[in-house]
C-alpha positions as CSV (number, residue, x, y, z in Angstrom):
1,M,62.2,4.8,13.6
2,M,59.8,7.5,14.0
3,N,57.6,6.3,11.5
4,S,57.1,2.7,12.7
5,T,56.3,4.3,16.3
6,R,53.5,6.3,15.0
7,R,52.5,4.0,13.1
8,I,51.8,1.5,16.2
9,L,50.3,4.2,18.0
10,L,47.8,5.0,15.3
11,I,46.6,1.0,15.5
12,L,46.4,1.5,19.1
13,V,44.4,4.5,19.1
14,A,41.8,2.9,16.3
15,L,41.6,-0.6,18.5
16,L,40.5,1.3,21.7
17,V,37.9,3.2,19.5
18,A,36.7,0.3,17.9
19,M,36.7,-2.0,20.8
20,P,33.7,-0.2,23.0
21,V,31.4,-0.5,19.9
22,G,32.0,-4.0,19.6
23,W,31.1,-4.1,23.3
24,V,27.7,-2.6,23.0
25,G,26.6,-4.9,20.4
26,E,27.3,-7.8,22.4
27,V,25.5,-6.5,25.3
28,Q,22.4,-6.0,23.1
29,A,22.5,-9.3,21.1
30,Q,22.4,-10.9,24.9
31,A,19.7,-8.7,26.4
32,G,17.7,-10.0,23.3
33,A,16.3,-6.6,23.0
34,P,15.5,-4.3,19.8
35,G,15.8,-0.8,20.5
36,P,18.3,1.1,22.4
37,P,20.6,-0.1,25.2
38,G,18.8,-0.4,28.6
39,A,15.5,-0.6,26.7
40,G,14.7,-3.8,29.0
41,R,12.1,-5.2,26.7
42,T,11.3,-8.9,25.9
43,E,8.9,-10.0,23.1
44,V,6.5,-13.5,23.5
45,E,4.1,-14.8,21.1
46,G,1.5,-17.4,21.9
47,K,-2.1,-18.6,22.1
48,I,-4.3,-17.1,25.1
49,K,-5.4,-19.8,27.6
50,A,-7.4,-17.4,30.1
51,V,-8.6,-13.8,30.1
52,D,-9.4,-12.7,34.0
53,P,-12.4,-10.8,33.9
54,S,-11.1,-7.2,34.0
55,G,-9.5,-7.6,30.8
56,R,-6.3,-6.5,32.2
57,M,-4.6,-10.0,32.6
58,V,-4.0,-12.7,29.6
59,T,-2.7,-16.0,30.5
60,L,-0.8,-17.4,27.5
61,E,-0.8,-21.6,27.4
62,D,3.1,-21.6,28.4
63,G,1.8,-19.8,31.9
64,T,3.1,-16.4,31.0
65,Q,0.8,-13.8,32.3
66,L,1.0,-10.5,30.6
67,T,-0.7,-7.3,32.6
68,I,-2.5,-4.8,30.1
69,P,-2.4,-1.4,31.3
70,P,-5.3,0.8,31.3
71,G,-3.4,3.2,28.6
72,L,-2.8,0.5,26.0
73,N,-5.1,0.4,22.9
74,I,-6.2,-2.9,22.8
75,P,-9.6,-3.9,21.7
76,R,-10.8,-5.9,24.9
77,E,-13.3,-8.2,22.9
78,S,-10.2,-9.4,20.5
79,L,-8.6,-10.7,23.7
80,K,-10.6,-14.2,24.2
81,E,-9.1,-18.1,24.5
82,G,-7.6,-19.3,21.4
83,A,-6.6,-16.0,20.1
84,I,-2.9,-15.6,19.0
85,V,-1.3,-12.9,20.2
86,K,2.7,-11.1,19.7
87,A,3.5,-8.9,22.5
88,S,6.2,-7.0,23.8
89,F,6.7,-6.2,27.6
90,E,8.5,-4.9,30.3
91,V,8.9,-7.0,33.8
92,R,7.9,-4.0,36.2
93,G,7.1,-4.8,39.8
94,G,7.5,-8.6,38.9
95,Q,4.8,-8.6,36.2
96,K,5.0,-8.5,32.5
97,V,4.0,-5.3,31.5
98,V,3.2,-5.0,28.0
99,T,4.1,-2.3,26.0
100,S,2.5,-3.4,22.8
101,M,0.2,-6.4,21.3
102,Q,-1.1,-7.9,17.9
103,V,-4.1,-10.1,18.1
104,Q,-5.2,-12.4,15.8
105,V,-8.4,-13.8,16.7
106,P,-9.0,-17.2,15.7
107,K,-11.6,-18.0,12.5
């Protein structure tokens, strides 16, 4: 009798320990954000439709507007219409602020 009670208790403890790990994995998958929980990063890929004169705002063909912060090291001459970009961004103050970007200039 004592062995079966002990076994059931161990199984319950193991389940309680394992369940939160599964929940965290599910939340990260739903958020679609790589990296640590709460990172809030999203990735986008597309062709540049327009670049504002300052080079701080890029509009992709699908209408996505990306804000490039001054501290991000991206050669501004590579940001031109027709270039393909892969970018990670965070939404700050309603704007999609780029955290990293790769630019492939058309040939």
